[in-house]
C-alpha positions in Angstrom: 91.5 126.6 -7.2 92.6 125.7 -3.7 96.0 123.6 -2.9 98.3 122.9 0.1 101.8 122.9 -1.1 105.2 123.2 0.2 108.5 125.2 -1.5 110.9 123.9 1.4 111.4 120.9 3.5 110.3 121.1 7.0 107.7 120.5 9.9 103.8 121.3 9.4 104.5 124.9 9.3 105.9 124.6 5.7 102.8 123.7 4.4 100.9 126.9 3.0 97.5 127.2 1.4 97.6 128.5 -2.0 95.8 129.5 -5.7 96.9 127.1 -8.6 95.5 126.7 -11.8 93.0 124.2 -12.7 94.8 120.9 -14.1 93.5 119.2 -17.1 93.8 115.7 -17.8 96.0 114.5 -20.3 95.3 111.2 -22.5 94.5 107.8 -20.0 94.0 110.7 -17.0 90.8 112.1 -15.1 90.3 114.9 -13.5 89.0 114.3 -10.0 86.9 117.2 -7.6 88.1 115.8 -4.7 85.9 115.8 -1.6 88.1 113.9 1.1 91.9 113.2 1.4 93.4 110.5 3.6 96.3 111.3 5.6 99.1 109.3 5.6 102.9 109.0 7.3 104.2 109.3 3.9 102.6 113.0 3.4 104.7 113.9 6.6 107.8 112.0 5.0 107.6 114.1 1.9 107.5 117.3 3.7 110.2 116.5 6.1 112.8 114.7 4.0 111.5 114.5 0.4 110.0 111.1 0.6 109.2 110.5 -3.4 109.4 114.3 -3.5 110.8 114.9 -7.4 111.1 118.7 -7.2 110.0 122.0 -5.4 107.4 123.2 -4.9 105.2 119.8 -4.2 101.7 119.4 -3.5 101.4 116.0 -1.0 98.5 113.5 -1.0 98.7 110.1 -2.1 94.6 109.0 -1.9 91.6 110.7 -2.0 87.5 110.4 -3.1 85.7 112.2 -5.5 84.0 112.6 -8.3 84.9 112.7 -11.6 85.4 116.2 -13.6 86.8 115.8 -16.8 88.3 112.9 -19.1 91.4 112.7 -20.7 91.6 111.3 -24.4 91.2 107.7 -24.9 89.7 106.9 -21.1 86.7 104.5 -21.2 84.8 103.0 -18.7 84.7 105.9 -16.6 82.2 108.7 -16.9 81.9 112.2 -15.8 80.3 112.9 -12.4 81.4 109.3 -11.2 82.1 108.4 -7.6 85.7 107.5 -7.5 88.7 106.8 -4.9 92.1 107.0 -6.3 95.7 106.4 -5.7 98.0 109.2 -6.7 101.8 109.9 -6.7 101.0 113.5 -5.3 98.9 116.3 -5.4 95.5 114.9 -3.6 95.8 118.2 -1.4 93.7 120.1 -3.5 90.4 121.0 -5.0 90.8 119.1 -8.4 93.3 116.3 -8.9 94.6 114.7 -12.2 95.0 110.9 -11.6 96.2 108.2 -14.2 92.9 105.8 -14.9 95.4 102.7 -13.9 94.9 103.8 -10.4 91.4 105.1 -10.2 88.4 102.6 -8.6 84.6 103.0 -8.9 83.5 103.4 -5.5 81.0 100.4 -4.7 77.2 101.3 -3.8 76.7 101.5 0.0 80.2 102.9 0.4 79.8 106.8 1.1 82.8 109.4 0.0 84.3 109.8 3.4 84.6 106.3 4.1 86.0 105.6 0.5 88.8 108.2 1.3 90.2 105.5 3.6 90.0 102.6 0.9 92.7 103.0 -2.1 95.6 102.6 0.2 94.3 101.1 3.4 92.6 98.4 2.6 94.3 97.2 -0.2 97.3 97.5 1.8 96.2 95.1 4.1 94.6 92.6 1.9 98.1 92.0 0.0 100.1 91.8 3.0 97.6 89.0 4.5 96.6 87.2 1.3 99.4 87.9 -1.2 102.8 88.7 1.0 102.5 87.4 4.2 100.3 84.5 3.0 98.7 84.2 6.7 97.4 80.2 7.1 94.9 79.0 9.0 95.5 79.1 12.9 98.8 81.2 12.3 99.6 83.7 15.1 100.8 87.2 13.7 101.8 90.3 15.1 101.2 93.6 14.0 103.5 97.2 14.6 101.5 100.1 15.1 98.4 98.5 15.4 96.6 101.8 16.1 97.6 103.4 13.1 95.4 103.7 9.7 96.6 100.2 8.3 97.3 98.6 11.9 93.4 99.4 12.7 92.2 97.3 9.6 95.2 94.7 9.3 94.4 92.6 12.7 90.9 92.4 11.1 91.9 91.2 8.0 94.1 88.8 9.4 91.6 87.4 11.6 89.5 87.1 8.6 92.1 85.0 6.8 92.2 82.5 9.4 94.9 83.7 11.8 94.7 82.5 15.4 96.0 85.1 17.9 96.3 88.2 16.7 98.6 90.6 18.6 99.3 94.2 18.0 102.1 97.0 19.2 101.4 100.4 20.2 103.0 103.5 21.8 100.8 104.0 24.8 98.2 102.2 27.4 95.4 104.4 25.8 96.3 102.7 22.1 96.6 99.4 23.3 92.9 99.9 24.4 92.0 101.0 21.2 93.5 98.3 19.4 91.7 95.7 21.8 88.2 97.1 20.6 89.3 96.8 16.9 89.6 93.2 17.5 93.4 92.5 18.7 93.5 89.7 21.3 96.2 91.4 23.2 98.3 94.8 22.6 101.9 95.5 23.6 103.8 98.7 24.2 107.2 99.2 22.2 109.5 98.7 24.9 108.4 95.4 25.8 106.8 93.6 23.0 109.8 91.4 22.8 109.2 90.0 26.2 105.4 90.1 25.6 105.1 87.7 22.7 107.3 85.4 24.3 105.0 85.2 27.4 101.7 85.7 25.4 102.7 82.5 23.2 104.5 80.3 25.8 107.8 81.1 24.5 107.4 80.0 20.9 107.1 83.8 19.5 104.4 84.4 16.3 104.5 83.1 12.8 104.1 86.4 11.2 105.1 90.0 11.9 103.7 93.1 10.0 106.2 95.8 10.3 105.7 99.4 9.3 108.3 100.8 11.5 111.8 99.7 10.5 115.2 100.2 12.1 115.6 98.3 15.7 111.8 97.6 15.8 112.1 95.6 12.8 115.0 94.1 14.4 113.2 93.2 17.5 110.4 92.0 15.6 113.0 89.3 14.0 113.4 88.4 17.9 109.8 87.9 18.4 108.9 84.7 15.7 109.0 81.2 15.9 111.0 79.2 14.2 110.2 79.5 10.3 108.1 82.6 10.9 108.1 85.5 8.8 108.4 89.3 8.8 106.9 91.3 6.5 108.6 95.2 6.1 106.3 98.0 4.8 107.2 101.0 6.0 109.9 103.3 7.6 107.8 105.0 9.9 110.4 105.5 12.7 112.9 107.0 10.6 116.1 105.0 11.2 118.3 104.1 8.4 117.7 101.3 6.0 117.9 97.8 7.8 119.7 94.8 6.7 119.2 91.5 7.2 121.8 88.8 6.7 121.7 85.1 6.3 123.1 84.7 10.1 120.1 86.8 11.1 118.0 84.2 9.8 119.3 80.8 8.9 119.4 79.4 12.3 115.9 79.5 13.2 114.8 79.4 9.4 113.5 82.5 9.5 112.5 84.9 6.3 112.0 88.7 5.7 109.6 90.2 2.4 108.8 93.6 1.8 105.6 95.5 0.1 104.8 98.8 -1.4 101.6 99.9 -2.6 103.1 102.7 -4.1 105.5 100.9 -5.7 102.4 98.5 -7.3 100.5 101.6 -8.4 103.3 102.3 -10.7 104.8 98.9 -11.4 101.7 96.8 -12.1 98.3 98.7 -11.7 96.4 96.0 -13.3 97.4 93.9 -10.1 96.4 97.1 -7.9 93.0 97.0 -9.4 92.5 93.2 -8.5 93.9 93.7 -5.1 91.4 96.5 -4.8 88.6 94.9 -5.6 89.0 92.3 -3.0 89.8 95.1 -0.9 86.7 97.1 -1.3 84.7 94.0 -1.2 85.4 93.4 2.3 84.5 97.2 2.8 81.0 96.5 1.7 80.8 93.4 3.8 80.5 95.0 7.0 83.3 92.3 8.2 85.5 95.4 8.4 85.5 98.5 10.5 87.4 101.7 9.0 88.0 103.9 11.9 88.1 107.3 11.0 89.0 109.1 14.4 89.8 112.9 13.0 88.9 115.0 10.1 90.3 118.8 9.2 89.5 121.2 6.5 91.8 121.7 3.4 93.4 124.9 5.1 94.2 123.2 8.2 96.4 120.3 6.8 99.3 121.7 9.1 97.1 120.5 12.0 96.7 117.1 10.6 100.2 116.6 9.7 100.9 118.0 13.8 98.7 115.4 15.3 99.6 112.4 13.1 103.7 113.4 13.6 103.1 113.6 17.4 102.4 109.9 17.4 99.0 110.5 19.7 96.7 109.8 16.8 94.6 106.4 16.3 92.8 105.0 13.0 92.5 107.1 10.1 92.7 111.0 9.6 90.8 113.0 6.8 91.1 116.3 5.1 87.6 117.3 3.9 88.5 119.4 0.7 84.8 119.7 -0.5 82.6 117.6 1.4 
């Protein structure tokens, strides 16, 4: 079978199309004939700095859609040929991937395989951030970093559906700001000035909740954009800066709080909860209330081009690899 892997760390150029043996599922696993793969920033971090890479060579890819090819011993409730989406710790950049059944999700009727590839990480992450971690309350104001990215594109929509009042985005360009507004953000601000922009938009009060996927100094500026008793939720470190630390001195004067979330961590530590979150998120996908924008699609052999686009920070929405569409 075909797969894209890397044998050393570096830029997109280290990704190589290779031929590998077809993997067979073990107990509690299924193999999936991959149709589409969602490209995530974590894939770039894996290639560049070894994020969540146990050893080389390594086949990246965290989310996919396709049809079940074979069942491992003891698997129940799934059938060969069934359409599914899945989260995996690695290996999605391939014709066939092996995935534990705990992170395999049947695709709802009315959702095609292409759209389904955007579901495993993006919509469950947004749902969990809004309902379980950030716990958005009616009328609250929300600020979303990377509002034009994969998760950011839907996070504002999910927050609005949960009852948020004003929802603002932070982006890196005027073009991305316009894109975010079209997706329902009340306004979108540029990275360099978002702190002052938030204060101006909220008459100096600040926002109730910040969702941060960037980390570093951006996270610290996000803390400064919070209102009294505001909350910040960290769910990524796309900026690549050193791990942030926050002390009582940063939080206590205004009664602010910080929490964190990882969909990949949840897939390992509590897959039952992940299944429950996914069921709610997939219901949103079929409701027609959330737009899941796919803005670029690449063949498997062109995975390096997908990484270049995402790494150039000019992409919006979700990027896909069409493996066997």
